[in-house]
All heavy atoms as a GROMACS GRO file, in nm:
protein
  616
    1MET      N    1  -1.543   2.217   3.838
    1MET     CA    2  -1.627   2.118   3.773
    1MET      C    3  -1.545   1.991   3.749
    1MET      O    4  -1.436   1.996   3.695
    1MET     CB    5  -1.678   2.176   3.642
    1MET     CG    6  -1.766   2.082   3.566
    1MET     SD    7  -1.824   2.167   3.416
    1MET     CE    8  -1.976   2.084   3.398
    2ALA      N    9  -1.596   1.879   3.790
    2ALA     CA   10  -1.525   1.752   3.774
    2ALA      C   11  -1.532   1.704   3.631
    2ALA      O   12  -1.633   1.721   3.564
    2ALA     CB   13  -1.587   1.648   3.867
    3GLU      N   14  -1.423   1.644   3.586
    3GLU     CA   15  -1.422   1.588   3.452
    3GLU      C   16  -1.492   1.453   3.456
    3GLU      O   17  -1.486   1.380   3.553
    3GLU     CB   18  -1.279   1.568   3.404
    3GLU     CG   19  -1.208   1.698   3.372
    3GLU     CD   20  -1.071   1.672   3.312
    3GLU    OE1   21  -1.054   1.572   3.241
    3GLU    OE2   22  -0.982   1.753   3.339
    4SER      N   23  -1.560   1.422   3.346
    4SER     CA   24  -1.625   1.292   3.339
    4SER      C   25  -1.589   1.226   3.207
    4SER      O   26  -1.555   1.292   3.110
    4SER     CB   27  -1.777   1.307   3.351
    4SER     OG   28  -1.826   1.378   3.240
    5THR      N   29  -1.594   1.096   3.206
    5THR     CA   30  -1.570   1.021   3.084
    5THR      C   31  -1.691   0.935   3.057
    5THR      O   32  -1.762   0.895   3.149
    5THR     CB   33  -1.444   0.932   3.095
    5THR    OG1   34  -1.463   0.841   3.204
    5THR    CG2   35  -1.320   1.015   3.118
    6THR      N   36  -1.715   0.911   2.931
    6THR     CA   37  -1.826   0.823   2.895
    6THR      C   38  -1.772   0.706   2.817
    6THR      O   39  -1.674   0.718   2.744
    6THR     CB   40  -1.931   0.897   2.809
    6THR    OG1   41  -1.866   0.947   2.692
    6THR    CG2   42  -1.995   1.011   2.886
    7GLN      N   43  -1.834   0.594   2.833
    7GLN     CA   44  -1.797   0.474   2.762
    7GLN      C   45  -1.872   0.474   2.630
    7GLN      O   46  -1.994   0.481   2.628
    7GLN     CB   47  -1.838   0.355   2.848
    7GLN     CG   48  -1.764   0.230   2.842
    7GLN     CD   49  -1.616   0.234   2.864
    7GLN    OE1   50  -1.548   0.335   2.851
    7GLN    NE2   51  -1.563   0.122   2.898
    8GLN      N   52  -1.802   0.470   2.519
    8GLN     CA   53  -1.868   0.468   2.390
    8GLN      C   54  -1.903   0.326   2.353
    8GLN      O   55  -1.820   0.237   2.361
    8GLN     CB   56  -1.780   0.529   2.281
    8GLN     CG   57  -1.767   0.678   2.292
    8GLN     CD   58  -1.692   0.736   2.174
    8GLN    OE1   59  -1.616   0.667   2.108
    8GLN    NE2   60  -1.714   0.862   2.148
    9GLN      N   61  -2.026   0.307   2.313
    9GLN     CA   62  -2.072   0.176   2.269
    9GLN      C   63  -2.051   0.165   2.118
    9GLN      O   64  -2.064   0.263   2.046
    9GLN     CB   65  -2.220   0.158   2.302
    9GLN     CG   66  -2.251   0.164   2.449
    9GLN     CD   67  -2.183   0.052   2.525
    9GLN    OE1   68  -2.180  -0.061   2.481
    9GLN    NE2   69  -2.127   0.085   2.641
   10PRO      N   70  -2.018   0.044   2.068
   10PRO     CA   71  -2.003   0.028   1.924
   10PRO      C   72  -2.133   0.063   1.852
   10PRO      O   73  -2.242   0.040   1.906
   10PRO     CB   74  -1.970  -0.120   1.906
   10PRO     CG   75  -1.936  -0.171   2.042
   10PRO     CD   76  -1.996  -0.077   2.141
   11LEU      N   77  -2.122   0.119   1.734
   11LEU     CA   78  -2.240   0.153   1.657
   11LEU      C   79  -2.307   0.026   1.606
   11LEU      O   80  -2.240  -0.071   1.569
   11LEU     CB   81  -2.202   0.241   1.538
   11LEU     CG   82  -2.140   0.376   1.574
   11LEU    CD1   83  -2.094   0.447   1.447
   11LEU    CD2   84  -2.239   0.461   1.649
   12VAL      N   85  -2.439   0.027   1.601
   12VAL     CA   86  -2.513  -0.086   1.547
   12VAL      C   87  -2.478  -0.099   1.400
   12VAL      O   88  -2.478  -0.001   1.326
   12VAL     CB   89  -2.665  -0.065   1.566
   12VAL    CG1   90  -2.742  -0.175   1.498
   12VAL    CG2   91  -2.699  -0.057   1.714
   13GLY      N   92  -2.442  -0.218   1.357
   13GLY     CA   93  -2.405  -0.241   1.218
   13GLY      C   94  -2.261  -0.206   1.186
   13GLY      O   95  -2.220  -0.213   1.072
   14TRP      N   96  -2.184  -0.165   1.286
   14TRP     CA   97  -2.045  -0.128   1.264
   14TRP      C   98  -1.966  -0.257   1.246
   14TRP      O   99  -1.943  -0.333   1.338
   14TRP     CB  100  -1.992  -0.050   1.384
   14TRP     CG  101  -1.852  -0.003   1.370
   14TRP    CD1  102  -1.742  -0.063   1.424
   14TRP    CD2  103  -1.805   0.111   1.301
   14TRP    NE1  104  -1.629   0.008   1.392
   14TRP    CE2  105  -1.666   0.116   1.316
   14TRP    CE3  106  -1.867   0.211   1.227
   14TRP    CZ2  107  -1.588   0.216   1.260
   14TRP    CZ3  108  -1.789   0.310   1.172
   14TRP    CH2  109  -1.652   0.312   1.189
   15ASP      N  110  -1.924  -0.284   1.123
   15ASP     CA  111  -1.856  -0.409   1.096
   15ASP      C  112  -1.711  -0.388   1.055
   15ASP      O  113  -1.652  -0.471   0.989
   15ASP     CB  114  -1.930  -0.487   0.987
   15ASP     CG  115  -1.945  -0.408   0.858
   15ASP    OD1  116  -1.911  -0.288   0.856
   15ASP    OD2  117  -1.991  -0.465   0.760
   16LYS      N  118  -1.654  -0.276   1.095
   16LYS     CA  119  -1.514  -0.248   1.062
   16LYS      C  120  -1.425  -0.290   1.178
   16LYS      O  121  -1.459  -0.268   1.294
   16LYS     CB  122  -1.496  -0.100   1.031
   16LYS     CG  123  -1.575  -0.060   0.908
   16LYS     CD  124  -1.569   0.088   0.886
   16LYS     CE  125  -1.668   0.124   0.778
   16LYS     NZ  126  -1.704   0.263   0.779
   17PRO      N  127  -1.312  -0.350   1.146
   17PRO     CA  128  -1.223  -0.395   1.253
   17PRO      C  129  -1.149  -0.279   1.318
   17PRO      O  130  -1.141  -0.170   1.262
   17PRO     CB  131  -1.124  -0.486   1.179
   17PRO     CG  132  -1.119  -0.427   1.041
   17PRO     CD  133  -1.259  -0.379   1.014
   18GLU      N  134  -1.096  -0.303   1.436
   18GLU     CA  135  -1.005  -0.208   1.498
   18GLU      C  136  -0.873  -0.221   1.424
   18GLU      O  137  -0.809  -0.326   1.427
   18GLU     CB  138  -0.986  -0.242   1.647
   18GLU     CG  139  -1.107  -0.214   1.731
   18GLU     CD  140  -1.131  -0.064   1.748
   18GLU    OE1  141  -1.034   0.013   1.756
   18GLU    OE2  142  -1.248  -0.026   1.752
   19LEU      N  143  -0.835  -0.117   1.352
   19LEU     CA  144  -0.712  -0.122   1.273
   19LEU      C  145  -0.595  -0.066   1.353
   19LEU      O  146  -0.611   0.030   1.427
   19LEU     CB  147  -0.729  -0.039   1.145
   19LEU     CG  148  -0.839  -0.084   1.049
   19LEU    CD1  149  -0.849   0.014   0.933
   19LEU    CD2  150  -0.812  -0.225   0.998
   20ASP      N  151  -0.479  -0.127   1.336
   20ASP     CA  152  -0.356  -0.074   1.397
   20ASP      C  153  -0.301   0.031   1.302
   20ASP      O  154  -0.244  -0.001   1.198
   20ASP     CB  155  -0.256  -0.186   1.418
   20ASP     CG  156  -0.126  -0.137   1.480
   20ASP    OD1  157  -0.118  -0.017   1.520
   20ASP    OD2  158  -0.032  -0.217   1.490
   21LEU      N  159  -0.319   0.159   1.338
   21LEU     CA  160  -0.273   0.268   1.253
   21LEU      C  161  -0.137   0.321   1.294
   21LEU      O  162  -0.087   0.417   1.236
   21LEU     CB  163  -0.377   0.382   1.257
   21LEU     CG  164  -0.518   0.344   1.211
   21LEU    CD1  165  -0.612   0.463   1.228
   21LEU    CD2  166  -0.518   0.295   1.069
   22SER      N  167  -0.074   0.256   1.393
   22SER     CA  168   0.053   0.306   1.445
   22SER      C  169   0.166   0.301   1.342
   22SER      O  170   0.260   0.380   1.349
   22SER     CB  171   0.094   0.230   1.571
   22SER     OG  172   0.117   0.094   1.541
   23LYS      N  173   0.159   0.210   1.247
   23LYS     CA  174   0.263   0.198   1.146
   23LYS      C  175   0.212   0.235   1.007
   23LYS      O  176   0.276   0.205   0.906
   23LYS     CB  177   0.320   0.056   1.146
   23LYS     CG  178   0.391   0.024   1.276
   23LYS     CD  179   0.450  -0.112   1.277
   23LYS     CE  180   0.515  -0.136   1.414
   23LYS     NZ  181   0.551  -0.271   1.435
   24ALA      N  182   0.097   0.301   1.001
   24ALA     CA  183   0.040   0.340   0.872
   24ALA      C  184   0.127   0.445   0.806
   24ALA      O  185   0.190   0.527   0.871
   24ALA     CB  186  -0.101   0.396   0.894
   25GLU      N  187   0.132   0.441   0.674
   25GLU     CA  188   0.204   0.541   0.596
   25GLU      C  189   0.105   0.648   0.553
   25GLU      O  190   0.031   0.630   0.457
   25GLU     CB  191   0.271   0.476   0.476
   25GLU     CG  192   0.383   0.382   0.515
   25GLU     CD  193   0.456   0.326   0.394
   25GLU    OE1  194   0.466   0.396   0.291
   25GLU    OE2  195   0.502   0.212   0.404
   26TRP      N  196   0.101   0.756   0.627
   26TRP     CA  197   0.004   0.863   0.604
   26TRP      C  198   0.050   0.951   0.488
   26TRP      O  199   0.167   0.985   0.478
   26TRP     CB  200  -0.013   0.947   0.731
   26TRP     CG  201  -0.077   0.868   0.840
   26TRP    CD1  202  -0.014   0.802   0.941
   26TRP    CD2  203  -0.216   0.846   0.858
   26TRP    NE1  204  -0.106   0.739   1.021
   26TRP    CE2  205  -0.232   0.765   0.973
   26TRP    CE3  206  -0.330   0.885   0.789
   26TRP    CZ2  207  -0.356   0.722   1.018
   26TRP    CZ3  208  -0.454   0.844   0.835
   26TRP    CH2  209  -0.466   0.764   0.949
   27GLN      N  210  -0.045   0.987   0.403
   27GLN     CA  211  -0.019   1.072   0.288
   27GLN      C  212  -0.102   1.198   0.302
   27GLN      O  213  -0.220   1.192   0.336
   27GLN     CB  214  -0.057   1.001   0.159
   27GLN     CG  215   0.014   0.869   0.138
   27GLN     CD  216  -0.040   0.794   0.019
   27GLN    OE1  217  -0.090   0.852  -0.076
   27GLN    NE2  218  -0.032   0.662   0.026
   28SER      N  219  -0.042   1.311   0.273
   28SER     CA  220  -0.115   1.438   0.280
   28SER      C  221  -0.205   1.455   0.160
   28SER      O  222  -0.173   1.412   0.049
   28SER     CB  223  -0.017   1.557   0.284
   28SER     OG  224   0.052   1.557   0.404
   29SER      N  225  -0.317   1.516   0.183
   29SER     CA  226  -0.408   1.550   0.073
   29SER      C  227  -0.362   1.681   0.011
   29SER      O  228  -0.278   1.751   0.065
   29SER     CB  229  -0.550   1.564   0.126
   29SER     OG  230  -0.557   1.675   0.213
   30SER      N  231  -0.416   1.715  -0.100
   30SER     CA  232  -0.392   1.844  -0.165
   30SER      C  233  -0.243   1.875  -0.181
   30SER      O  234  -0.200   1.987  -0.158
   30SER     CB  235  -0.460   1.957  -0.087
   30SER     OG  236  -0.596   1.932  -0.071
   31ARG      N  237  -0.167   1.774  -0.216
   31ARG     CA  238  -0.022   1.792  -0.238
   31ARG      C  239   0.046   1.854  -0.116
   31ARG      O  240   0.134   1.939  -0.129
   31ARG     CB  241   0.002   1.873  -0.363
   31ARG     CG  242  -0.046   1.804  -0.487
   31ARG     CD  243  -0.023   1.889  -0.610
   31ARG     NE  244  -0.071   1.821  -0.727
   31ARG     CZ  245  -0.194   1.833  -0.776
   31ARG    NH1  246  -0.283   1.908  -0.716
   31ARG    NH2  247  -0.229   1.769  -0.885
   32GLY      N  248   0.002   1.817   0.002
   32GLY     CA  249   0.064   1.866   0.124
   32GLY      C  250   0.010   1.997   0.176
   32GLY      O  251   0.053   2.045   0.279
   33LEU      N  252  -0.088   2.056   0.107
   33LEU     CA  253  -0.142   2.185   0.149
   33LEU      C  254  -0.266   2.171   0.238
   33LEU      O  255  -0.308   2.268   0.298
   33LEU     CB  256  -0.177   2.269   0.026
   33LEU     CG  257  -0.061   2.297  -0.070
   33LEU    CD1  258  -0.112   2.368  -0.194
   33LEU    CD2  259   0.047   2.377  -0.003
   34GLY      N  260  -0.326   2.052   0.242
   34GLY     CA  261  -0.451   2.034   0.316
   34GLY      C  262  -0.431   1.995   0.460
   34GLY      O  263  -0.318   1.976   0.507
   35ASP      N  264  -0.542   1.983   0.529
   35ASP     CA  265  -0.541   1.947   0.670
   35ASP      C  266  -0.571   1.800   0.692
   35ASP      O  267  -0.582   1.757   0.806
   35ASP     CB  268  -0.646   2.029   0.745
   35ASP     CG  269  -0.613   2.176   0.747
   35ASP    OD1  270  -0.493   2.210   0.744
   35ASP    OD2  271  -0.707   2.257   0.751
   36VAL      N  272  -0.585   1.724   0.586
   36VAL     CA  273  -0.627   1.584   0.596
   36VAL      C  274  -0.515   1.494   0.546
   36VAL      O  275  -0.446   1.525   0.450
   36VAL     CB  276  -0.754   1.561   0.512
   36VAL    CG1  277  -0.792   1.415   0.507
   36VAL    CG2  278  -0.869   1.643   0.567
   37GLN      N  279  -0.499   1.381   0.614
   37GLN     CA  280  -0.407   1.278   0.570
   37GLN      C  281  -0.485   1.148   0.557
   37GLN      O  282  -0.580   1.125   0.632
   37GLN     CB  283  -0.294   1.257   0.671
   37GLN     CG  284  -0.200   1.374   0.683
   37GLN     CD  285  -0.094   1.350   0.790
   37GLN    OE1  286  -0.123   1.297   0.896
   37GLN    NE2  287   0.028   1.388   0.759
   38ILE      N  288  -0.444   1.064   0.462
   38ILE     CA  289  -0.508   0.934   0.446
   38ILE      C  290  -0.401   0.825   0.447
   38ILE      O  291  -0.285   0.850   0.419
   38ILE     CB  292  -0.592   0.925   0.317
   38ILE    CG1  293  -0.505   0.944   0.193
   38ILE    CG2  294  -0.707   1.024   0.320
   38ILE    CD1  295  -0.575   0.911   0.063
   39ALA      N  296  -0.445   0.705   0.482
   39ALA     CA  297  -0.358   0.588   0.480
   39ALA      C  298  -0.442   0.468   0.436
   39ALA      O  299  -0.562   0.462   0.464
   39ALA     CB  300  -0.298   0.562   0.618
   40PHE      N  301  -0.380   0.377   0.365
   40PHE     CA  302  -0.446   0.254   0.321
   40PHE      C  303  -0.398   0.142   0.411
   40PHE      O  304  -0.278   0.112   0.415
   40PHE     CB  305  -0.412   0.227   0.175
   40PHE     CG  306  -0.455   0.340   0.084
   40PHE    CD1  307  -0.367   0.441   0.050
   40PHE    CD2  308  -0.585   0.347   0.039
   40PHE    CE1  309  -0.407   0.546  -0.030
   40PHE    CE2  310  -0.627   0.453  -0.042
   40PHE     CZ  311  -0.537   0.552  -0.077
   41VAL      N  312  -0.491   0.082   0.486
   41VAL     CA  313  -0.455  -0.018   0.586
   41VAL      C  314  -0.552  -0.135   0.578
   41VAL      O  315  -0.674  -0.117   0.593
   41VAL     CB  316  -0.459   0.043   0.729
   41VAL    CG1  317  -0.422  -0.062   0.833
   41VAL    CG2  318  -0.369   0.164   0.739
   42GLU      N  319  -0.499  -0.253   0.550
   42GLU     CA  320  -0.576  -0.377   0.552
   42GLU      C  321  -0.704  -0.369   0.469
   42GLU      O  322  -0.809  -0.418   0.510
   42GLU     CB  323  -0.608  -0.418   0.696
   42GLU     CG  324  -0.485  -0.444   0.780
   42GLU     CD  325  -0.518  -0.482   0.923
   42GLU    OE1  326  -0.627  -0.540   0.948
   42GLU    OE2  327  -0.436  -0.452   1.011
   43GLY      N  328  -0.699  -0.305   0.353
   43GLY     CA  329  -0.815  -0.296   0.265
   43GLY      C  330  -0.911  -0.184   0.298
   43GLY      O  331  -1.016  -0.173   0.237
   44PHE      N  332  -0.879  -0.101   0.396
   44PHE     CA  333  -0.962   0.012   0.435
   44PHE      C  334  -0.886   0.142   0.411
   44PHE      O  335  -0.764   0.140   0.394
   44PHE     CB  336  -1.001   0.004   0.583
   44PHE     CG  337  -1.093  -0.110   0.614
   44PHE    CD1  338  -1.042  -0.236   0.646
   44PHE    CD2  339  -1.230  -0.093   0.612
   44PHE    CE1  340  -1.127  -0.342   0.674
   44PHE    CE2  341  -1.316  -0.199   0.640
   44PHE     CZ  342  -1.264  -0.323   0.671
   45ILE      N  343  -0.956   0.252   0.411
   45ILE     CA  344  -0.894   0.384   0.399
   45ILE      C  345  -0.919   0.457   0.530
   45ILE      O  346  -1.032   0.468   0.575
   45ILE     CB  347  -0.953   0.464   0.281
   45ILE    CG1  348  -0.925   0.394   0.149
   45ILE    CG2  349  -0.892   0.604   0.276
   45ILE    CD1  350  -1.032   0.302   0.104
   46ALA      N  351  -0.811   0.504   0.592
   46ALA     CA  352  -0.821   0.580   0.717
   46ALA      C  353  -0.793   0.726   0.684
   46ALA      O  354  -0.707   0.757   0.602
   46ALA     CB  355  -0.720   0.529   0.819
   47MET      N  356  -0.867   0.816   0.746
   47MET     CA  357  -0.849   0.959   0.724
   47MET      C  358  -0.837   1.026   0.861
   47MET      O  359  -0.913   0.994   0.952
   47MET     CB  360  -0.968   1.017   0.647
   47MET     CG  361  -0.953   1.164   0.613
   47MET     SD  362  -1.080   1.224   0.498
   47MET     CE  363  -1.225   1.225   0.603
   48ARG      N  364  -0.741   1.118   0.872
   48ARG     CA  365  -0.722   1.188   1.000
   48ARG      C  366  -0.689   1.335   0.976
   48ARG      O  367  -0.651   1.375   0.866
   48ARG     CB  368  -0.611   1.124   1.082
   48ARG     CG  369  -0.472   1.148   1.027
   48ARG     CD  370  -0.367   1.084   1.114
   48ARG     NE  371  -0.232   1.114   1.067
   48ARG     CZ  372  -0.123   1.066   1.119
   48ARG    NH1  373  -0.130   0.983   1.222
   48ARG    NH2  374  -0.004   1.100   1.071
   49ASN      N  375  -0.702   1.411   1.082
   49ASN     CA  376  -0.667   1.553   1.082
   49ASN      C  377  -0.517   1.562   1.102
   49ASN      O  378  -0.465   1.520   1.205
   49ASN     CB  379  -0.742   1.623   1.196
   49ASN     CG  380  -0.711   1.770   1.208
   49ASN    OD1  381  -0.610   1.818   1.161
   49ASN    ND2  382  -0.800   1.841   1.275
   50SER      N  383  -0.446   1.617   1.003
   50SER     CA  384  -0.299   1.623   1.014
   50SER      C  385  -0.253   1.716   1.125
   50SER      O  386  -0.144   1.699   1.178
   50SER     CB  387  -0.237   1.666   0.882
   50SER     OG  388  -0.278   1.796   0.846
   51GLY      N  389  -0.336   1.811   1.164
   51GLY     CA  390  -0.301   1.901   1.272
   51GLY      C  391  -0.316   1.839   1.410
   51GLY      O  392  -0.260   1.886   1.508
   52ARG      N  393  -0.394   1.731   1.417
   52ARG     CA  394  -0.416   1.659   1.543
   52ARG      C  395  -0.412   1.509   1.517
   52ARG      O  396  -0.514   1.440   1.526
   52ARG     CB  397  -0.551   1.699   1.604
   52ARG     CG  398  -0.555   1.847   1.641
   52ARG     CD  399  -0.678   1.882   1.718
   52ARG     NE  400  -0.679   1.802   1.842
   52ARG     CZ  401  -0.789   1.782   1.913
   52ARG    NH1  402  -0.902   1.833   1.876
   52ARG    NH2  403  -0.784   1.710   2.023
   53PRO      N  404  -0.296   1.456   1.481
   53PRO     CA  405  -0.288   1.314   1.444
   53PRO      C  406  -0.327   1.218   1.556
   53PRO      O  407  -0.357   1.102   1.530
   53PRO     CB  408  -0.143   1.296   1.402
   53PRO     CG  409  -0.069   1.411   1.459
   53PRO     CD  410  -0.168   1.523   1.473
   54GLU      N  411  -0.328   1.266   1.680
   54GLU     CA  412  -0.367   1.179   1.791
   54GLU      C  413  -0.518   1.164   1.803
   54GLU      O  414  -0.567   1.076   1.873
   54GLU     CB  415  -0.310   1.234   1.924
   54GLU     CG  416  -0.377   1.360   1.974
   54GLU     CD  417  -0.335   1.490   1.903
   54GLU    OE1  418  -0.246   1.489   1.818
   54GLU    OE2  419  -0.395   1.594   1.934
   55SER      N  420  -0.594   1.248   1.734
   55SER     CA  421  -0.739   1.239   1.740
   55SER      C  422  -0.787   1.118   1.660
   55SER      O  423  -0.713   1.064   1.577
   55SER     CB  424  -0.803   1.368   1.687
   55SER     OG  425  -0.771   1.387   1.551
   56PRO      N  426  -0.909   1.072   1.684
   56PRO     CA  427  -0.959   0.952   1.615
   56PRO      C  428  -0.960   0.970   1.463
   56PRO      O  429  -0.981   1.079   1.411
   56PRO     CB  430  -1.102   0.938   1.668
   56PRO     CG  431  -1.102   1.011   1.797
   56PRO     CD  432  -1.005   1.125   1.780
   57SER      N  433  -0.935   0.861   1.395
   57SER     CA  434  -0.939   0.858   1.249
   57SER      C  435  -1.074   0.806   1.202
   57SER      O  436  -1.136   0.724   1.269
   57SER     CB  437  -0.828   0.767   1.195
   57SER     OG  438  -0.703   0.814   1.233
   58LEU      N  439  -1.115   0.853   1.086
   58LEU     CA  440  -1.234   0.798   1.021
   58LEU      C  441  -1.190   0.680   0.936
   58LEU      O  442  -1.086   0.686   0.870
   58LEU     CB  443  -1.300   0.902   0.931
   58LEU     CG  444  -1.357   1.025   1.000
   58LEU    CD1  445  -1.402   1.126   0.895
   58LEU    CD2  446  -1.473   0.985   1.088
   59ILE      N  447  -1.268   0.573   0.938
   59ILE     CA  448  -1.234   0.454   0.862
   59ILE      C  449  -1.342   0.432   0.757
   59ILE      O  450  -1.461   0.433   0.787
   59ILE     CB  451  -1.226   0.329   0.954
   59ILE    CG1  452  -1.132   0.353   1.072
   59ILE    CG2  453  -1.187   0.205   0.873
   59ILE    CD1  454  -0.988   0.380   1.035
   60PHE      N  455  -1.299   0.416   0.632
   60PHE     CA  456  -1.390   0.395   0.519
   60PHE      C  457  -1.363   0.260   0.454
   60PHE      O  458  -1.247   0.220   0.442
   60PHE     CB  459  -1.367   0.502   0.411
   60PHE     CG  460  -1.395   0.643   0.451
   60PHE    CD1  461  -1.297   0.720   0.511
   60PHE    CD2  462  -1.519   0.700   0.426
   60PHE    CE1  463  -1.321   0.853   0.546
   60PHE    CE2  464  -1.544   0.832   0.461
   60PHE     CZ  465  -1.446   0.908   0.521
   61THR      N  466  -1.468   0.194   0.407
   61THR     CA  467  -1.450   0.082   0.315
   61THR      C  468  -1.420   0.144   0.179
   61THR      O  469  -1.445   0.264   0.157
   61THR     CB  470  -1.578  -0.002   0.304
   61THR    OG1  471  -1.682   0.077   0.246
   61THR    CG2  472  -1.622  -0.058   0.440
   62PRO      N  473  -1.370   0.066   0.083
   62PRO     CA  474  -1.348   0.123  -0.049
   62PRO      C  475  -1.475   0.183  -0.111
   62PRO      O  476  -1.468   0.290  -0.173
   62PRO     CB  477  -1.296   0.004  -0.130
   62PRO     CG  478  -1.225  -0.080  -0.027
   62PRO     CD  479  -1.312  -0.069   0.096
   63ALA      N  480  -1.589   0.121  -0.093
   63ALA     CA  481  -1.715   0.174  -0.147
   63ALA      C  482  -1.752   0.306  -0.079
   63ALA      O  483  -1.794   0.402  -0.146
   63ALA     CB  484  -1.828   0.073  -0.131
   64GLU      N  485  -1.737   0.313   0.052
   64GLU     CA  486  -1.766   0.437   0.124
   64GLU      C  487  -1.671   0.549   0.081
   64GLU      O  488  -1.713   0.663   0.065
   64GLU     CB  489  -1.753   0.415   0.275
   64GLU     CG  490  -1.861   0.328   0.334
   64GLU     CD  491  -1.832   0.287   0.476
   64GLU    OE1  492  -1.713   0.282   0.517
   64GLU    OE2  493  -1.929   0.258   0.548
   65TRP      N  494  -1.545   0.514   0.062
   65TRP     CA  495  -1.446   0.614   0.019
   65TRP      C  496  -1.483   0.668  -0.119
   65TRP      O  497  -1.477   0.787  -0.143
   65TRP     CB  498  -1.306   0.555   0.020
   65TRP     CG  499  -1.202   0.653  -0.021
   65TRP    CD1  500  -1.134   0.656  -0.139
   65TRP    CD2  501  -1.155   0.765   0.055
   65TRP    NE1  502  -1.047   0.762  -0.140
   65TRP    CE2  503  -1.058   0.831  -0.023
   65TRP    CE3  504  -1.185   0.815   0.181
   65TRP    CZ2  505  -0.991   0.945   0.021
   65TRP    CZ3  506  -1.118   0.928   0.225
   65TRP    CH2  507  -1.023   0.992   0.146
   66GLY      N  508  -1.520   0.578  -0.209
   66GLY     CA  509  -1.560   0.620  -0.344
   66GLY      C  510  -1.678   0.715  -0.339
   66GLY      O  511  -1.681   0.817  -0.409
   67ALA      N  512  -1.776   0.685  -0.255
   67ALA     CA  513  -1.893   0.773  -0.242
   67ALA      C  514  -1.854   0.907  -0.181
   67ALA      O  515  -1.903   1.012  -0.224
   67ALA     CB  516  -2.000   0.705  -0.156
   68PHE      N  517  -1.766   0.905  -0.083
   68PHE     CA  518  -1.720   1.029  -0.020
   68PHE      C  519  -1.648   1.118  -0.122
   68PHE      O  520  -1.676   1.236  -0.134
   68PHE     CB  521  -1.628   0.997   0.098
   68PHE     CG  522  -1.565   1.118   0.160
   68PHE    CD1  523  -1.636   1.200   0.245
   68PHE    CD2  524  -1.433   1.150   0.131
   68PHE    CE1  525  -1.578   1.312   0.302
   68PHE    CE2  526  -1.373   1.262   0.187
   68PHE     CZ  527  -1.446   1.344   0.273
   69VAL      N  528  -1.553   1.060  -0.195
   69VAL     CA  529  -1.476   1.136  -0.293
   69VAL      C  530  -1.567   1.188  -0.404
   69VAL      O  531  -1.556   1.303  -0.446
   69VAL     CB  532  -1.360   1.051  -0.350
   69VAL    CG1  533  -1.293   1.119  -0.467
   69VAL    CG2  534  -1.259   1.023  -0.240
   70SER      N  535  -1.659   1.104  -0.449
   70SER     CA  536  -1.753   1.148  -0.553
   70SER      C  537  -1.837   1.266  -0.505
   70SER      O  538  -1.856   1.364  -0.577
   70SER     CB  539  -1.844   1.031  -0.593
   70SER     OG  540  -1.939   1.072  -0.686
   71GLY      N  541  -1.886   1.257  -0.382
   71GLY     CA  542  -1.964   1.367  -0.326
   71GLY      C  543  -1.882   1.493  -0.310
   71GLY      O  544  -1.929   1.605  -0.337
   72ALA      N  545  -1.756   1.476  -0.272
   72ALA     CA  546  -1.668   1.594  -0.256
   72ALA      C  547  -1.644   1.661  -0.390
   72ALA      O  548  -1.644   1.784  -0.400
   72ALA     CB  549  -1.535   1.550  -0.193
   73ARG      N  550  -1.624   1.582  -0.494
   73ARG     CA  551  -1.602   1.638  -0.627
   73ARG      C  552  -1.723   1.714  -0.678
   73ARG      O  553  -1.711   1.809  -0.754
   73ARG     CB  554  -1.564   1.528  -0.725
   73ARG     CG  555  -1.424   1.478  -0.706
   73ARG     CD  556  -1.387   1.375  -0.809
   73ARG     NE  557  -1.250   1.330  -0.786
   73ARG     CZ  558  -1.209   1.207  -0.809
   73ARG    NH1  559  -1.292   1.116  -0.855
   73ARG    NH2  560  -1.084   1.176  -0.784
   74GLU      N  561  -1.841   1.671  -0.636
   74GLU     CA  562  -1.965   1.736  -0.678
   74GLU      C  563  -2.000   1.855  -0.590
   74GLU      O  564  -2.105   1.914  -0.606
   74GLU     CB  565  -2.079   1.635  -0.681
   74GLU     CG  566  -2.061   1.527  -0.785
   74GLU     CD  567  -2.163   1.417  -0.776
   74GLU    OE1  568  -2.258   1.427  -0.694
   74GLU    OE2  569  -2.151   1.320  -0.852
   75GLY      N  570  -1.915   1.886  -0.493
   75GLY     CA  571  -1.937   1.998  -0.406
   75GLY      C  572  -2.021   1.969  -0.284
   75GLY      O  573  -2.062   2.061  -0.212
   76GLU      N  574  -2.047   1.841  -0.258
   76GLU     CA  575  -2.129   1.804  -0.143
   76GLU      C  576  -2.058   1.827  -0.011
   76GLU      O  577  -2.121   1.847   0.091
   76GLU     CB  578  -2.168   1.656  -0.157
   76GLU     CG  579  -2.267   1.611  -0.053
   76GLU     CD  580  -2.312   1.468  -0.078
   76GLU    OE1  581  -2.313   1.424  -0.194
   76GLU    OE2  582  -2.346   1.402   0.020
   77PHE      N  583  -1.925   1.826  -0.013
   77PHE     CA  584  -1.846   1.845   0.109
   77PHE      C  585  -1.753   1.963   0.091
   77PHE      O  586  -1.697   1.983  -0.016
   77PHE     CB  587  -1.761   1.720   0.138
   77PHE     CG  588  -1.843   1.595   0.154
   77PHE    CD1  589  -1.858   1.507   0.049
   77PHE    CD2  590  -1.908   1.568   0.273
   77PHE    CE1  591  -1.932   1.392   0.063
   77PHE    CE2  592  -1.982   1.454   0.288
   77PHE     CZ  593  -1.995   1.364   0.182
   78ASP      N  594  -1.732   2.038   0.196
   78ASP     CA  595  -1.635   2.146   0.194
   78ASP      C  596  -1.508   2.094   0.259
   78ASP      O  597  -1.504   2.072   0.380
   78ASP     CB  598  -1.689   2.267   0.272
   78ASP     CG  599  -1.590   2.383   0.274
   78ASP    OD1  600  -1.485   2.374   0.207
   78ASP    OD2  601  -1.618   2.482   0.343
   79LEU      N  602  -1.405   2.069   0.179
   79LEU     CA  603  -1.282   2.010   0.229
   79LEU      C  604  -1.178   2.114   0.270
   79LEU      O  605  -1.065   2.080   0.299
   79LEU     CB  606  -1.223   1.917   0.123
   79LEU     CG  607  -1.309   1.798   0.084
   79LEU    CD1  608  -1.243   1.718  -0.026
   79LEU    CD2  609  -1.338   1.711   0.204
   80THR      N  610  -1.216   2.240   0.275
   80THR     CA  611  -1.118   2.342   0.311
   80THR      C  612  -1.113   2.364   0.460
   80THR      O  613  -1.198   2.330   0.535
   80THR     CB  614  -1.150   2.476   0.243
   80THR    OG1  615  -1.282   2.516   0.281
   80THR    CG2  616  -1.138   2.462   0.094
   0.00000   0.00000   0.00000
């Protein structure tokens, strides 16, 4: 079976810049016990899988991050 690639189109309303995460200072969640790392870059919060740091990172605005964390605290997300 031949491999194929698809060109991803930007999301409608996506107003976040392409951030250079190559020099980001990544911090582990859960005091180093979790699978997630975050970095603060140019006013945004980037989150990545610490087990696969080469995979795409999620980018949050401060308001989006606040909503995410609030939802996680209320049990809306399973962070394990």
